[in-house]
C-alpha angles and dihedrals in degrees: 000000000000125000117204136164143122124303109283095025092115104254095142091038088057091052091050090050090053087053091046089235095131137037117262138161127235127038133296121197118197130166096224134071114246089247091061094055118089120198121207103198119210093236121056118238103196123163128208130229090277086062093243133122094227094129130136136171096248087068089074086072096045110072096190093055091043090060088083092056118112117240117248095243091050090051093051088048102211140091122280089247093054091048093050090054093059100034117009124213100038097107095098091056100049095086092045121102113250091234092060097053123102122241090260091051090047088055092052092051091048092050093048093053090050094047092054086069087064094228124198089208130031119200114193123191110210093319093173097062112111096012124128121230096269092049092049089051089049093049092049091052092045094051091049089052094048092048091051092052089060104266113134113232128210109183123193100199148133119274090253093063110064116147117211091251091068110102104166133033127208111202113201117203128189120277094042097291126138144179122207122199144157109265091244091060097040127107126178113267092358120161098187093114126066114268114234132193105265092223089069094059116119102211088196088064092044094051102040093087 
């Protein structure tokens, strides 16, 4: 399932409601326990060895300040073998400081940590933002592979980034309206289908496909 819509339409808010991280009214039905849902935030929240979030991009260019940066493998918190099982190809990154990784490499590290939780559902909030062409292609392929392995994918994304694994698209509009369509029938910003109040959506029905 992909969720698209203009800024302010509630895409991330909807994800947080699914995760029960915010207060909401109404009823959400979902087939998985909260503990089986992993959430990949758009922004990275990495800490350094001092256990603070005082990280900034300029530190990539200041070796002395980067000495306090945690290594990618330490952040993921598993053996190289375990990491390779859930997301192959990360071994060369494990001994690199997080601050010196590219956006694409950060996304790989973030996904590896989440996949070690063995989720049944993976929700990703705008994961393609900031990625170069090669990283976007890698992410498309990885999401297709994860979906084929049985992990349910909910992707908050722009209409231009639709992996092959996406079968349905939920378009959020302003003022709590939505359209829900199979991908083959979907067109960006279409109003061909009836708009419905979002609080009447049964997420079990939306996700069962």
